[in-house]
mmCIF entry with sequence, helices, sheets and N, C-alpha, C, O atoms, coordinates in Angstrom:
data_MODEL
# 
_entry.id   MODEL 
# 
_entity.id                         1 
_entity.type                       polymer 
_entity.pdbx_number_of_molecules   1 
# 
_entity_poly.entity_id                      1 
_entity_poly.type                           'polypeptide(L)' 
_entity_poly.nstd_linkage                   no 
_entity_poly.nstd_monomer                   no 
_entity_poly.pdbx_seq_one_letter_code       MLLAKDYRNLLKTLRSFKNVYLIDEASFIDGYYIAKKIEKPSFLAQL 
_entity_poly.pdbx_seq_one_letter_code_can   MLLAKDYRNLLKTLRSFKNVYLIDEASFIDGYYIAKKIEKPSFLAQL 
_entity_poly.pdbx_strand_id                 A 
# 
loop_
_entity_poly_seq.entity_id 
_entity_poly_seq.num 
_entity_poly_seq.mon_id 
_entity_poly_seq.hetero 
1 1  MET n 
1 2  LEU n 
1 3  LEU n 
1 4  ALA n 
1 5  LYS n 
1 6  ASP n 
1 7  TYR n 
1 8  ARG n 
1 9  ASN n 
1 10 LEU n 
1 11 LEU n 
1 12 LYS n 
1 13 THR n 
1 14 LEU n 
1 15 ARG n 
1 16 SER n 
1 17 PHE n 
1 18 LYS n 
1 19 ASN n 
1 20 VAL n 
1 21 TYR n 
1 22 LEU n 
1 23 ILE n 
1 24 ASP n 
1 25 GLU n 
1 26 ALA n 
1 27 SER n 
1 28 PHE n 
1 29 ILE n 
1 30 ASP n 
1 31 GLY n 
1 32 TYR n 
1 33 TYR n 
1 34 ILE n 
1 35 ALA n 
1 36 LYS n 
1 37 LYS n 
1 38 ILE n 
1 39 GLU n 
1 40 LYS n 
1 41 PRO n 
1 42 SER n 
1 43 PHE n 
1 44 LEU n 
1 45 ALA n 
1 46 GLN n 
1 47 LEU n 
# 
_struct_asym.id          A 
_struct_asym.entity_id   1 
# 
loop_
_struct_conf.conf_type_id 
_struct_conf.id 
_struct_conf.pdbx_PDB_helix_id 
_struct_conf.beg_label_comp_id 
_struct_conf.beg_label_asym_id 
_struct_conf.beg_label_seq_id 
_struct_conf.pdbx_beg_PDB_ins_code 
_struct_conf.end_label_comp_id 
_struct_conf.end_label_asym_id 
_struct_conf.end_label_seq_id 
_struct_conf.pdbx_end_PDB_ins_code 
_struct_conf.beg_auth_comp_id 
_struct_conf.beg_auth_asym_id 
_struct_conf.beg_auth_seq_id 
_struct_conf.end_auth_comp_id 
_struct_conf.end_auth_asym_id 
_struct_conf.end_auth_seq_id 
_struct_conf.pdbx_PDB_helix_class 
_struct_conf.details 
_struct_conf.pdbx_PDB_helix_length 
HELX_P HELX_P1 AA1 TYR A 7  ? ARG A 15 ? TYR A 7  ARG A 15 1 ? 9 
HELX_P HELX_P2 AA2 SER A 42 ? GLN A 46 ? SER A 42 GLN A 46 5 ? 5 
# 
_struct_conf_type.id          HELX_P 
_struct_conf_type.criteria    ? 
_struct_conf_type.reference   ? 
# 
_struct_sheet.id               AA1 
_struct_sheet.type             ? 
_struct_sheet.number_strands   2 
_struct_sheet.details          ? 
# 
_struct_sheet_order.sheet_id     AA1 
_struct_sheet_order.range_id_1   1 
_struct_sheet_order.range_id_2   2 
_struct_sheet_order.offset       ? 
_struct_sheet_order.sense        anti-parallel 
# 
loop_
_struct_sheet_range.sheet_id 
_struct_sheet_range.id 
_struct_sheet_range.beg_label_comp_id 
_struct_sheet_range.beg_label_asym_id 
_struct_sheet_range.beg_label_seq_id 
_struct_sheet_range.pdbx_beg_PDB_ins_code 
_struct_sheet_range.end_label_comp_id 
_struct_sheet_range.end_label_asym_id 
_struct_sheet_range.end_label_seq_id 
_struct_sheet_range.pdbx_end_PDB_ins_code 
_struct_sheet_range.beg_auth_comp_id 
_struct_sheet_range.beg_auth_asym_id 
_struct_sheet_range.beg_auth_seq_id 
_struct_sheet_range.end_auth_comp_id 
_struct_sheet_range.end_auth_asym_id 
_struct_sheet_range.end_auth_seq_id 
AA1 1 TYR A 21 ? ILE A 29 ? TYR A 21 ILE A 29 
AA1 2 TYR A 32 ? LYS A 37 ? TYR A 32 LYS A 37 
# 
loop_
_atom_site.group_PDB 
_atom_site.id 
_atom_site.type_symbol 
_atom_site.label_atom_id 
_atom_site.label_alt_id 
_atom_site.label_comp_id 
_atom_site.label_asym_id 
_atom_site.label_entity_id 
_atom_site.label_seq_id 
_atom_site.pdbx_PDB_ins_code 
_atom_site.Cartn_x 
_atom_site.Cartn_y 
_atom_site.Cartn_z 
_atom_site.occupancy 
_atom_site.B_iso_or_equiv 
_atom_site.pdbx_formal_charge 
_atom_site.auth_seq_id 
_atom_site.auth_comp_id 
_atom_site.auth_asym_id 
_atom_site.auth_atom_id 
_atom_site.pdbx_PDB_model_num 
ATOM 1   N N  . MET A 1 1  ? 113.011 94.631  86.368  1.00 0.00 ? 1  MET A N  1 
ATOM 2   C CA . MET A 1 1  ? 112.812 93.382  87.049  1.00 0.00 ? 1  MET A CA 1 
ATOM 3   C C  . MET A 1 1  ? 113.656 92.280  86.431  1.00 0.00 ? 1  MET A C  1 
ATOM 4   O O  . MET A 1 1  ? 113.493 91.105  86.759  1.00 0.00 ? 1  MET A O  1 
ATOM 5   N N  . LEU A 1 2  ? 114.538 92.652  85.556  1.00 0.00 ? 2  LEU A N  1 
ATOM 6   C CA . LEU A 1 2  ? 115.381 91.646  84.913  1.00 0.00 ? 2  LEU A CA 1 
ATOM 7   C C  . LEU A 1 2  ? 116.316 90.956  85.895  1.00 0.00 ? 2  LEU A C  1 
ATOM 8   O O  . LEU A 1 2  ? 116.741 89.827  85.650  1.00 0.00 ? 2  LEU A O  1 
ATOM 9   N N  . LEU A 1 3  ? 116.645 91.615  87.003  1.00 0.00 ? 3  LEU A N  1 
ATOM 10  C CA . LEU A 1 3  ? 117.571 91.030  87.968  1.00 0.00 ? 3  LEU A CA 1 
ATOM 11  C C  . LEU A 1 3  ? 116.897 90.090  88.954  1.00 0.00 ? 3  LEU A C  1 
ATOM 12  O O  . LEU A 1 3  ? 117.586 89.390  89.696  1.00 0.00 ? 3  LEU A O  1 
ATOM 13  N N  . ALA A 1 4  ? 115.579 90.055  88.984  1.00 0.00 ? 4  ALA A N  1 
ATOM 14  C CA . ALA A 1 4  ? 114.859 89.216  89.935  1.00 0.00 ? 4  ALA A CA 1 
ATOM 15  C C  . ALA A 1 4  ? 114.924 87.754  89.504  1.00 0.00 ? 4  ALA A C  1 
ATOM 16  O O  . ALA A 1 4  ? 114.439 87.390  88.433  1.00 0.00 ? 4  ALA A O  1 
ATOM 17  N N  . LYS A 1 5  ? 115.523 86.929  90.344  1.00 0.00 ? 5  LYS A N  1 
ATOM 18  C CA . LYS A 1 5  ? 115.683 85.507  90.035  1.00 0.00 ? 5  LYS A CA 1 
ATOM 19  C C  . LYS A 1 5  ? 114.641 84.646  90.745  1.00 0.00 ? 5  LYS A C  1 
ATOM 20  O O  . LYS A 1 5  ? 114.274 83.577  90.258  1.00 0.00 ? 5  LYS A O  1 
ATOM 21  N N  . ASP A 1 6  ? 114.170 85.117  91.891  1.00 0.00 ? 6  ASP A N  1 
ATOM 22  C CA . ASP A 1 6  ? 113.152 84.424  92.652  1.00 0.00 ? 6  ASP A CA 1 
ATOM 23  C C  . ASP A 1 6  ? 112.419 85.446  93.514  1.00 0.00 ? 6  ASP A C  1 
ATOM 24  O O  . ASP A 1 6  ? 112.704 86.641  93.436  1.00 0.00 ? 6  ASP A O  1 
ATOM 25  N N  . TYR A 1 7  ? 111.481 84.987  94.329  1.00 0.00 ? 7  TYR A N  1 
ATOM 26  C CA . TYR A 1 7  ? 110.640 85.883  95.124  1.00 0.00 ? 7  TYR A CA 1 
ATOM 27  C C  . TYR A 1 7  ? 111.469 86.772  96.060  1.00 0.00 ? 7  TYR A C  1 
ATOM 28  O O  . TYR A 1 7  ? 111.268 87.986  96.101  1.00 0.00 ? 7  TYR A O  1 
ATOM 29  N N  . ARG A 1 8  ? 112.395 86.170  96.809  1.00 0.00 ? 8  ARG A N  1 
ATOM 30  C CA . ARG A 1 8  ? 113.220 86.944  97.745  1.00 0.00 ? 8  ARG A CA 1 
ATOM 31  C C  . ARG A 1 8  ? 114.080 87.947  96.995  1.00 0.00 ? 8  ARG A C  1 
ATOM 32  O O  . ARG A 1 8  ? 114.238 89.085  97.437  1.00 0.00 ? 8  ARG A O  1 
ATOM 33  N N  . ASN A 1 9  ? 114.626 87.540  95.884  1.00 0.00 ? 9  ASN A N  1 
ATOM 34  C CA . ASN A 1 9  ? 115.447 88.437  95.088  1.00 0.00 ? 9  ASN A CA 1 
ATOM 35  C C  . ASN A 1 9  ? 114.617 89.575  94.514  1.00 0.00 ? 9  ASN A C  1 
ATOM 36  O O  . ASN A 1 9  ? 115.096 90.705  94.417  1.00 0.00 ? 9  ASN A O  1 
ATOM 37  N N  . LEU A 1 10 ? 113.379 89.289  94.132  1.00 0.00 ? 10 LEU A N  1 
ATOM 38  C CA . LEU A 1 10 ? 112.474 90.327  93.633  1.00 0.00 ? 10 LEU A CA 1 
ATOM 39  C C  . LEU A 1 10 ? 112.218 91.365  94.716  1.00 0.00 ? 10 LEU A C  1 
ATOM 40  O O  . LEU A 1 10 ? 112.289 92.564  94.445  1.00 0.00 ? 10 LEU A O  1 
ATOM 41  N N  . LEU A 1 11 ? 111.919 90.927  95.947  1.00 0.00 ? 11 LEU A N  1 
ATOM 42  C CA . LEU A 1 11 ? 111.687 91.861  97.041  1.00 0.00 ? 11 LEU A CA 1 
ATOM 43  C C  . LEU A 1 11 ? 112.939 92.687  97.337  1.00 0.00 ? 11 LEU A C  1 
ATOM 44  O O  . LEU A 1 11 ? 112.849 93.888  97.595  1.00 0.00 ? 11 LEU A O  1 
ATOM 45  N N  . LYS A 1 12 ? 114.089 92.048  97.300  1.00 0.00 ? 12 LYS A N  1 
ATOM 46  C CA . LYS A 1 12 ? 115.348 92.769  97.534  1.00 0.00 ? 12 LYS A CA 1 
ATOM 47  C C  . LYS A 1 12 ? 115.562 93.823  96.448  1.00 0.00 ? 12 LYS A C  1 
ATOM 48  O O  . LYS A 1 12 ? 115.994 94.938  96.743  1.00 0.00 ? 12 LYS A O  1 
ATOM 49  N N  . THR A 1 13 ? 115.266 93.482  95.206  1.00 0.00 ? 13 THR A N  1 
ATOM 50  C CA . THR A 1 13 ? 115.402 94.420  94.097  1.00 0.00 ? 13 THR A CA 1 
ATOM 51  C C  . THR A 1 13 ? 114.447 95.599  94.262  1.00 0.00 ? 13 THR A C  1 
ATOM 52  O O  . THR A 1 13 ? 114.840 96.746  94.050  1.00 0.00 ? 13 THR A O  1 
ATOM 53  N N  . LEU A 1 14 ? 113.188 95.325  94.641  1.00 0.00 ? 14 LEU A N  1 
ATOM 54  C CA . LEU A 1 14 ? 112.206 96.390  94.838  1.00 0.00 ? 14 LEU A CA 1 
ATOM 55  C C  . LEU A 1 14 ? 112.613 97.324  95.976  1.00 0.00 ? 14 LEU A C  1 
ATOM 56  O O  . LEU A 1 14 ? 112.388 98.532  95.894  1.00 0.00 ? 14 LEU A O  1 
ATOM 57  N N  . ARG A 1 15 ? 113.209 96.776  97.036  1.00 0.00 ? 15 ARG A N  1 
ATOM 58  C CA . ARG A 1 15 ? 113.646 97.616  98.164  1.00 0.00 ? 15 ARG A CA 1 
ATOM 59  C C  . ARG A 1 15 ? 114.756 98.568  97.752  1.00 0.00 ? 15 ARG A C  1 
ATOM 60  O O  . ARG A 1 15 ? 114.951 99.591  98.409  1.00 0.00 ? 15 ARG A O  1 
ATOM 61  N N  . SER A 1 16 ? 115.481 98.271  96.701  1.00 0.00 ? 16 SER A N  1 
ATOM 62  C CA . SER A 1 16 ? 116.586 99.131  96.287  1.00 0.00 ? 16 SER A CA 1 
ATOM 63  C C  . SER A 1 16 ? 116.109 100.402 95.584  1.00 0.00 ? 16 SER A C  1 
ATOM 64  O O  . SER A 1 16 ? 116.898 101.322 95.366  1.00 0.00 ? 16 SER A O  1 
ATOM 65  N N  . PHE A 1 17 ? 114.822 100.457 95.227  1.00 0.00 ? 17 PHE A N  1 
ATOM 66  C CA . PHE A 1 17 ? 114.265 101.635 94.574  1.00 0.00 ? 17 PHE A CA 1 
ATOM 67  C C  . PHE A 1 17 ? 113.683 102.585 95.604  1.00 0.00 ? 17 PHE A C  1 
ATOM 68  O O  . PHE A 1 17 ? 113.121 102.147 96.608  1.00 0.00 ? 17 PHE A O  1 
ATOM 69  N N  . LYS A 1 18 ? 113.812 103.867 95.366  1.00 0.00 ? 18 LYS A N  1 
ATOM 70  C CA . LYS A 1 18 ? 113.235 104.874 96.254  1.00 0.00 ? 18 LYS A CA 1 
ATOM 71  C C  . LYS A 1 18 ? 111.715 104.920 96.097  1.00 0.00 ? 18 LYS A C  1 
ATOM 72  O O  . LYS A 1 18 ? 110.991 105.058 97.083  1.00 0.00 ? 18 LYS A O  1 
ATOM 73  N N  . ASN A 1 19 ? 111.234 104.804 94.869  1.00 0.00 ? 19 ASN A N  1 
ATOM 74  C CA . ASN A 1 19 ? 109.802 104.845 94.574  1.00 0.00 ? 19 ASN A CA 1 
ATOM 75  C C  . ASN A 1 19 ? 109.404 103.583 93.820  1.00 0.00 ? 19 ASN A C  1 
ATOM 76  O O  . ASN A 1 19 ? 110.129 103.109 92.945  1.00 0.00 ? 19 ASN A O  1 
ATOM 77  N N  . VAL A 1 20 ? 108.224 103.042 94.177  1.00 0.00 ? 20 VAL A N  1 
ATOM 78  C CA . VAL A 1 20 ? 107.693 101.867 93.500  1.00 0.00 ? 20 VAL A CA 1 
ATOM 79  C C  . VAL A 1 20 ? 106.318 102.232 92.946  1.00 0.00 ? 20 VAL A C  1 
ATOM 80  O O  . VAL A 1 20 ? 105.476 102.775 93.661  1.00 0.00 ? 20 VAL A O  1 
ATOM 81  N N  . TYR A 1 21 ? 106.100 101.931 91.675  1.00 0.00 ? 21 TYR A N  1 
ATOM 82  C CA . TYR A 1 21 ? 104.832 102.234 91.012  1.00 0.00 ? 21 TYR A CA 1 
ATOM 83  C C  . TYR A 1 21 ? 104.252 100.947 90.420  1.00 0.00 ? 21 TYR A C  1 
ATOM 84  O O  . TYR A 1 21 ? 104.990 100.081 89.950  1.00 0.00 ? 21 TYR A O  1 
ATOM 85  N N  . LEU A 1 22 ? 102.930 100.835 90.449  1.00 0.00 ? 22 LEU A N  1 
ATOM 86  C CA . LEU A 1 22 ? 102.231 99.750  89.767  1.00 0.00 ? 22 LEU A CA 1 
ATOM 87  C C  . LEU A 1 22 ? 101.572 100.327 88.527  1.00 0.00 ? 22 LEU A C  1 
ATOM 88  O O  . LEU A 1 22 ? 100.974 101.402 88.576  1.00 0.00 ? 22 LEU A O  1 
ATOM 89  N N  . ILE A 1 23 ? 101.681 99.616  87.424  1.00 0.00 ? 23 ILE A N  1 
ATOM 90  C CA . ILE A 1 23 ? 101.083 100.060 86.172  1.00 0.00 ? 23 ILE A CA 1 
ATOM 91  C C  . ILE A 1 23 ? 99.957  99.111  85.802  1.00 0.00 ? 23 ILE A C  1 
ATOM 92  O O  . ILE A 1 23 ? 100.136 97.894  85.761  1.00 0.00 ? 23 ILE A O  1 
ATOM 93  N N  . ASP A 1 24 ? 98.808  99.681  85.537  1.00 0.00 ? 24 ASP A N  1 
ATOM 94  C CA . ASP A 1 24 ? 97.656  98.908  85.091  1.00 0.00 ? 24 ASP A CA 1 
ATOM 95  C C  . ASP A 1 24 ? 97.722  98.827  83.569  1.00 0.00 ? 24 ASP A C  1 
ATOM 96  O O  . ASP A 1 24 ? 97.468  99.817  82.884  1.00 0.00 ? 24 ASP A O  1 
ATOM 97  N N  . GLU A 1 25 ? 98.060  97.660  83.040  1.00 0.00 ? 25 GLU A N  1 
ATOM 98  C CA . GLU A 1 25 ? 98.223  97.511  81.595  1.00 0.00 ? 25 GLU A CA 1 
ATOM 99  C C  . GLU A 1 25 ? 96.944  97.796  80.821  1.00 0.00 ? 25 GLU A C  1 
ATOM 100 O O  . GLU A 1 25 ? 97.003  98.133  79.639  1.00 0.00 ? 25 GLU A O  1 
ATOM 101 N N  . ALA A 1 26 ? 95.793  97.668  81.466  1.00 0.00 ? 26 ALA A N  1 
ATOM 102 C CA . ALA A 1 26 ? 94.518  97.942  80.797  1.00 0.00 ? 26 ALA A CA 1 
ATOM 103 C C  . ALA A 1 26 ? 94.263  99.440  80.671  1.00 0.00 ? 26 ALA A C  1 
ATOM 104 O O  . ALA A 1 26 ? 93.302  99.846  80.018  1.00 0.00 ? 26 ALA A O  1 
ATOM 105 N N  . SER A 1 27 ? 95.105  100.264 81.283  1.00 0.00 ? 27 SER A N  1 
ATOM 106 C CA . SER A 1 27 ? 94.886  101.709 81.272  1.00 0.00 ? 27 SER A CA 1 
ATOM 107 C C  . SER A 1 27 ? 95.661  102.419 80.157  1.00 0.00 ? 27 SER A C  1 
ATOM 108 O O  . SER A 1 27 ? 95.897  103.623 80.258  1.00 0.00 ? 27 SER A O  1 
ATOM 109 N N  . PHE A 1 28 ? 96.054  101.724 79.122  1.00 0.00 ? 28 PHE A N  1 
ATOM 110 C CA . PHE A 1 28 ? 96.830  102.308 78.032  1.00 0.00 ? 28 PHE A CA 1 
ATOM 111 C C  . PHE A 1 28 ? 95.962  103.285 77.245  1.00 0.00 ? 28 PHE A C  1 
ATOM 112 O O  . PHE A 1 28 ? 95.005  102.888 76.580  1.00 0.00 ? 28 PHE A O  1 
ATOM 113 N N  . ILE A 1 29 ? 96.315  104.580 77.330  1.00 0.00 ? 29 ILE A N  1 
ATOM 114 C CA . ILE A 1 29 ? 95.552  105.634 76.664  1.00 0.00 ? 29 ILE A CA 1 
ATOM 115 C C  . ILE A 1 29 ? 96.523  106.567 75.940  1.00 0.00 ? 29 ILE A C  1 
ATOM 116 O O  . ILE A 1 29 ? 97.427  107.127 76.561  1.00 0.00 ? 29 ILE A O  1 
ATOM 117 N N  . ASP A 1 30 ? 96.341  106.733 74.646  1.00 0.00 ? 30 ASP A N  1 
ATOM 118 C CA . ASP A 1 30 ? 97.159  107.655 73.844  1.00 0.00 ? 30 ASP A CA 1 
ATOM 119 C C  . ASP A 1 30 ? 98.663  107.438 74.038  1.00 0.00 ? 30 ASP A C  1 
ATOM 120 O O  . ASP A 1 30 ? 99.426  108.403 74.069  1.00 0.00 ? 30 ASP A O  1 
ATOM 121 N N  . GLY A 1 31 ? 99.088  106.191 74.166  1.00 0.00 ? 31 GLY A N  1 
ATOM 122 C CA . GLY A 1 31 ? 100.512 105.883 74.284  1.00 0.00 ? 31 GLY A CA 1 
ATOM 123 C C  . GLY A 1 31 ? 101.047 105.954 75.703  1.00 0.00 ? 31 GLY A C  1 
ATOM 124 O O  . GLY A 1 31 ? 102.254 105.830 75.906  1.00 0.00 ? 31 GLY A O  1 
ATOM 125 N N  . TYR A 1 32 ? 100.184 106.151 76.688  1.00 0.00 ? 32 TYR A N  1 
ATOM 126 C CA . TYR A 1 32 ? 100.607 106.259 78.079  1.00 0.00 ? 32 TYR A CA 1 
ATOM 127 C C  . TYR A 1 32 ? 99.852  105.266 78.948  1.00 0.00 ? 32 TYR A C  1 
ATOM 128 O O  . TYR A 1 32 ? 98.730  104.871 78.631  1.00 0.00 ? 32 TYR A O  1 
ATOM 129 N N  . TYR A 1 33 ? 100.477 104.872 80.043  1.00 0.00 ? 33 TYR A N  1 
ATOM 130 C CA . TYR A 1 33 ? 99.837  104.026 81.044  1.00 0.00 ? 33 TYR A CA 1 
ATOM 131 C C  . TYR A 1 33 ? 99.567  104.854 82.292  1.00 0.00 ? 33 TYR A C  1 
ATOM 132 O O  . TYR A 1 33 ? 100.276 105.823 82.562  1.00 0.00 ? 33 TYR A O  1 
ATOM 133 N N  . ILE A 1 34 ? 98.559  104.483 83.044  1.00 0.00 ? 34 ILE A N  1 
ATOM 134 C CA . ILE A 1 34 ? 98.291  105.113 84.332  1.00 0.00 ? 34 ILE A CA 1 
ATOM 135 C C  . ILE A 1 34 ? 99.016  104.290 85.390  1.00 0.00 ? 34 ILE A C  1 
ATOM 136 O O  . ILE A 1 34 ? 98.836  103.076 85.478  1.00 0.00 ? 34 ILE A O  1 
ATOM 137 N N  . ALA A 1 35 ? 99.836  104.963 86.187  1.00 0.00 ? 35 ALA A N  1 
ATOM 138 C CA . ALA A 1 35 ? 100.597 104.296 87.239  1.00 0.00 ? 35 ALA A CA 1 
ATOM 139 C C  . ALA A 1 35 ? 100.158 104.817 88.594  1.00 0.00 ? 35 ALA A C  1 
ATOM 140 O O  . ALA A 1 35 ? 99.716  105.959 88.726  1.00 0.00 ? 35 ALA A O  1 
ATOM 141 N N  . LYS A 1 36 ? 100.287 103.954 89.607  1.00 0.00 ? 36 LYS A N  1 
ATOM 142 C CA . LYS A 1 36 ? 99.948  104.338 90.965  1.00 0.00 ? 36 LYS A CA 1 
ATOM 143 C C  . LYS A 1 36 ? 101.175 104.127 91.832  1.00 0.00 ? 36 LYS A C  1 
ATOM 144 O O  . LYS A 1 36 ? 101.755 103.041 91.859  1.00 0.00 ? 36 LYS A O  1 
ATOM 145 N N  . LYS A 1 37 ? 101.566 105.184 92.542  1.00 0.00 ? 37 LYS A N  1 
ATOM 146 C CA . LYS A 1 37 ? 102.710 105.074 93.441  1.00 0.00 ? 37 LYS A CA 1 
ATOM 147 C C  . LYS A 1 37 ? 102.288 104.301 94.681  1.00 0.00 ? 37 LYS A C  1 
ATOM 148 O O  . LYS A 1 37 ? 101.231 104.560 95.257  1.00 0.00 ? 37 LYS A O  1 
ATOM 149 N N  . ILE A 1 38 ? 103.117 103.357 95.082  1.00 0.00 ? 38 ILE A N  1 
ATOM 150 C CA . ILE A 1 38 ? 102.850 102.548 96.263  1.00 0.00 ? 38 ILE A CA 1 
ATOM 151 C C  . ILE A 1 38 ? 103.530 103.218 97.453  1.00 0.00 ? 38 ILE A C  1 
ATOM 152 O O  . ILE A 1 38 ? 104.757 103.308 97.506  1.00 0.00 ? 38 ILE A O  1 
ATOM 153 N N  . GLU A 1 39 ? 102.729 103.684 98.402  1.00 0.00 ? 39 GLU A N  1 
ATOM 154 C CA . GLU A 1 39 ? 103.242 104.302 99.616  1.00 0.00 ? 39 GLU A CA 1 
ATOM 155 C C  . GLU A 1 39 ? 103.485 103.232 100.669 1.00 0.00 ? 39 GLU A C  1 
ATOM 156 O O  . GLU A 1 39 ? 102.562 102.494 101.013 1.00 0.00 ? 39 GLU A O  1 
ATOM 157 N N  . LYS A 1 40 ? 104.669 103.131 101.175 1.00 0.00 ? 40 LYS A N  1 
ATOM 158 C CA . LYS A 1 40 ? 105.030 102.160 102.219 1.00 0.00 ? 40 LYS A CA 1 
ATOM 159 C C  . LYS A 1 40 ? 104.510 100.768 101.900 1.00 0.00 ? 40 LYS A C  1 
ATOM 160 O O  . LYS A 1 40 ? 103.656 100.252 102.620 1.00 0.00 ? 40 LYS A O  1 
ATOM 161 N N  . PRO A 1 41 ? 105.005 100.155 100.838 1.00 0.00 ? 41 PRO A N  1 
ATOM 162 C CA . PRO A 1 41 ? 104.494 98.832  100.445 1.00 0.00 ? 41 PRO A CA 1 
ATOM 163 C C  . PRO A 1 41 ? 104.711 97.787  101.542 1.00 0.00 ? 41 PRO A C  1 
ATOM 164 O O  . PRO A 1 41 ? 105.840 97.554  101.973 1.00 0.00 ? 41 PRO A O  1 
ATOM 165 N N  . SER A 1 42 ? 103.639 97.175  101.979 1.00 0.00 ? 42 SER A N  1 
ATOM 166 C CA . SER A 1 42 ? 103.719 96.199  103.070 1.00 0.00 ? 42 SER A CA 1 
ATOM 167 C C  . SER A 1 42 ? 104.480 94.940  102.663 1.00 0.00 ? 42 SER A C  1 
ATOM 168 O O  . SER A 1 42 ? 105.084 94.285  103.513 1.00 0.00 ? 42 SER A O  1 
ATOM 169 N N  . PHE A 1 43 ? 104.460 94.597  101.388 1.00 0.00 ? 43 PHE A N  1 
ATOM 170 C CA . PHE A 1 43 ? 105.155 93.385  100.964 1.00 0.00 ? 43 PHE A CA 1 
ATOM 171 C C  . PHE A 1 43 ? 106.669 93.519  101.054 1.00 0.00 ? 43 PHE A C  1 
ATOM 172 O O  . PHE A 1 43 ? 107.370 92.507  101.040 1.00 0.00 ? 43 PHE A O  1 
ATOM 173 N N  . LEU A 1 44 ? 107.198 94.752  101.145 1.00 0.00 ? 44 LEU A N  1 
ATOM 174 C CA . LEU A 1 44 ? 108.639 94.944  101.272 1.00 0.00 ? 44 LEU A CA 1 
ATOM 175 C C  . LEU A 1 44 ? 109.109 94.789  102.717 1.00 0.00 ? 44 LEU A C  1 
ATOM 176 O O  . LEU A 1 44 ? 110.304 94.618  102.958 1.00 0.00 ? 44 LEU A O  1 
ATOM 177 N N  . ALA A 1 45 ? 108.204 94.845  103.668 1.00 0.00 ? 45 ALA A N  1 
ATOM 178 C CA . ALA A 1 45 ? 108.571 94.704  105.085 1.00 0.00 ? 45 ALA A CA 1 
ATOM 179 C C  . ALA A 1 45 ? 108.957 93.269  105.426 1.00 0.00 ? 45 ALA A C  1 
ATOM 180 O O  . ALA A 1 45 ? 109.499 93.022  106.503 1.00 0.00 ? 45 ALA A O  1 
ATOM 181 N N  . GLN A 1 46 ? 108.694 92.328  104.542 1.00 0.00 ? 46 GLN A N  1 
ATOM 182 C CA . GLN A 1 46 ? 108.963 90.920  104.802 1.00 0.00 ? 46 GLN A CA 1 
ATOM 183 C C  . GLN A 1 46 ? 110.443 90.584  104.797 1.00 0.00 ? 46 GLN A C  1 
ATOM 184 O O  . GLN A 1 46 ? 110.833 89.526  105.291 1.00 0.00 ? 46 GLN A O  1 
ATOM 185 N N  . LEU A 1 47 ? 111.267 91.452  104.253 1.00 0.00 ? 47 LEU A N  1 
ATOM 186 C CA . LEU A 1 47 ? 112.712 91.168  104.216 1.00 0.00 ? 47 LEU A CA 1 
ATOM 187 C C  . LEU A 1 47 ? 113.399 91.617  105.471 1.00 0.00 ? 47 LEU A C  1 
ATOM 188 O O  . LEU A 1 47 ? 114.613 91.454  105.603 1.00 0.00 ? 47 LEU A O  1 
# 
């Protein structure tokens, strides 16, 4: 997310990825995080 300069740029950056995952920072267990793959993220349709 280092390339995201603003909201529109963030969405454009996310659209460039084939897969998008959300990580719950509170789920840190034994050095790993639990991530959830986002299927057809609705927030990316705004572009």
